[in-house]
C-alpha positions in Angstrom: 22.9 -259.8 -65.6 22.4 -261.0 -69.2 25.0 -263.1 -71.0 24.7 -261.0 -74.1 26.8 -258.3 -72.4 29.9 -260.0 -73.7 28.6 -259.7 -77.3 28.6 -255.9 -77.2 31.6 -254.4 -79.0 34.4 -252.9 -77.0 35.4 -249.3 -77.5 39.1 -250.2 -77.6 41.1 -253.0 -79.2 43.5 -255.5 -77.7 46.5 -253.3 -78.4 45.0 -250.5 -76.2 44.5 -252.8 -73.3 48.0 -254.3 -73.7 49.5 -250.8 -73.7 47.5 -250.0 -70.5 48.7 -253.3 -69.0 52.4 -252.4 -69.7 52.2 -248.8 -68.5 50.1 -249.3 -65.4 51.7 -249.5 -62.0 48.5 -250.7 -60.2 48.1 -254.4 -60.0 44.3 -254.2 -60.1 44.3 -252.1 -63.2 46.8 -254.4 -64.9 44.7 -257.5 -64.1 41.6 -255.8 -65.5 43.5 -254.7 -68.6 44.6 -258.3 -69.2 41.0 -259.4 -68.9 39.9 -256.9 -71.5 42.8 -257.6 -73.8 41.9 -261.3 -73.8 38.2 -260.3 -74.4 39.2 -258.1 -77.3 41.1 -261.0 -78.8 37.8 -262.9 -79.0 38.4 -265.4 -76.2 35.4 -267.3 -74.8 33.9 -266.4 -71.4 35.0 -269.7 -70.0 38.6 -269.1 -71.1 38.5 -265.6 -69.7 37.3 -266.8 -66.3 39.8 -269.6 -66.2 42.8 -267.5 -67.2 42.0 -264.4 -65.1 40.4 -266.2 -62.1 37.5 -263.7 -62.1 34.1 -265.0 -61.1 31.3 -264.7 -63.6 29.6 -261.9 -61.4 32.9 -260.0 -61.2 33.4 -260.3 -65.0 30.0 -258.9 -65.7 30.5 -256.1 -63.2 33.8 -255.2 -64.9 32.2 -255.2 -68.3 29.4 -252.9 -67.1 31.9 -250.6 -65.5 34.0 -250.5 -68.7 30.9 -249.7 -70.9 29.9 -246.9 -68.5 33.4 -245.3 -67.9 35.6 -246.6 -70.7 39.3 -247.1 -69.8 39.0 -245.0 -66.7 36.7 -247.7 -65.4 39.6 -250.1 -65.2 41.4 -248.1 -62.6 41.3 -249.2 -58.9 38.8 -246.8 -57.3 39.9 -247.6 -53.8 42.9 -245.3 -54.1 40.6 -242.3 -54.0 38.6 -243.5 -51.0 39.5 -241.3 -48.1 37.3 -243.2 -45.7 34.7 -242.0 -43.3 34.9 -238.5 -41.9 36.2 -238.2 -38.4 33.7 -237.7 -35.7 35.7 -235.2 -33.7 37.6 -232.3 -35.1 41.3 -232.1 -34.2 40.5 -229.2 -31.7 37.8 -231.4 -30.1 40.2 -234.3 -29.9 42.8 -232.1 -28.2 40.2 -230.8 -25.7 39.2 -234.4 -24.9 42.9 -235.5 -24.5 43.6 -232.5 -22.2 40.6 -233.3 -20.1 41.5 -237.0 -19.8 45.1 -236.1 -18.8 44.0 -233.5 -16.2 41.5 -235.9 -14.6 44.0 -238.7 -14.6 46.5 -236.5 -12.7 43.8 -235.9 -10.1 43.1 -239.7 -9.8 39.9 -239.7 -11.9 39.8 -242.6 -14.4 37.1 -242.3 -17.1 35.1 -245.2 -18.5 33.7 -245.4 -22.0 30.2 -244.5 -20.8 31.6 -241.5 -19.0 33.4 -240.3 -22.1 30.3 -241.0 -24.2 28.2 -238.8 -21.9 30.9 -236.1 -21.8 31.1 -235.9 -25.6 27.4 -235.7 -25.9 27.1 -232.8 -23.4 30.3 -231.0 -24.4 30.1 -231.3 -28.2 26.5 -232.3 -28.8 27.6 -235.4 -30.8 26.3 -238.9 -30.4 29.1 -241.5 -30.3 29.0 -245.2 -30.1 30.6 -246.7 -27.1 33.2 -248.5 -29.2 34.4 -245.2 -30.6 35.0 -243.8 -27.2 37.7 -246.4 -26.6 39.3 -245.3 -29.9 39.4 -241.7 -28.6 40.9 -242.9 -25.3 43.7 -244.8 -27.1 44.4 -241.8 -29.3 44.8 -239.7 -26.1 47.3 -242.3 -24.7 45.0 -244.2 -22.5 43.9 -247.8 -22.6 40.6 -249.2 -21.3 41.4 -251.1 -18.1 39.5 -252.6 -15.3 40.6 -254.6 -12.3 40.7 -258.4 -12.4 37.6 -260.0 -11.0 37.7 -261.2 -7.4 35.7 -264.2 -6.2 33.0 -263.2 -3.8 33.8 -265.9 -1.3 37.5 -265.4 -1.5 39.4 -265.6 1.8 42.1 -263.0 2.1 44.0 -265.0 4.8 44.0 -268.2 2.7 45.3 -266.2 -0.3 48.2 -264.7 1.8 49.0 -268.1 3.2 49.2 -269.6 -0.3 51.6 -266.8 -1.4 54.0 -267.6 1.4 54.2 -271.3 0.6 56.5 -270.9 -2.4 
């Protein structure tokens, strides 16, 4: 980015930015309003960066955003981010949980790979293995496996050790 971006005139004056600073309840927006109020007062770039603790790259990004969107560009856009869409619909999640509970009552314990295959065949959706464990936890299960046993372990010696205490 070019350093002459700070020489472009602002669409608002320092009083507008101070008013936004006073009325905003969002800390991010308040900090950005402070930055632009100081900029509108004619402070140098070095002063701005020292006072607001923004990096040079962040300052240029903010300035570009302000020039593109105006005062709306100072708002924290993370509030409107709903995140990634869910992979399974609520009905599919209920069917999955029901199946896991029915199989558990019959003594069948599912692994992540089993669940991954079942989701693929039942719903036609490809799911990463890590996500299957999220589905299991949501259904009330946790991934478990037995503790490892040494191949050369002697059962009699183990029992004799237990009785020594």
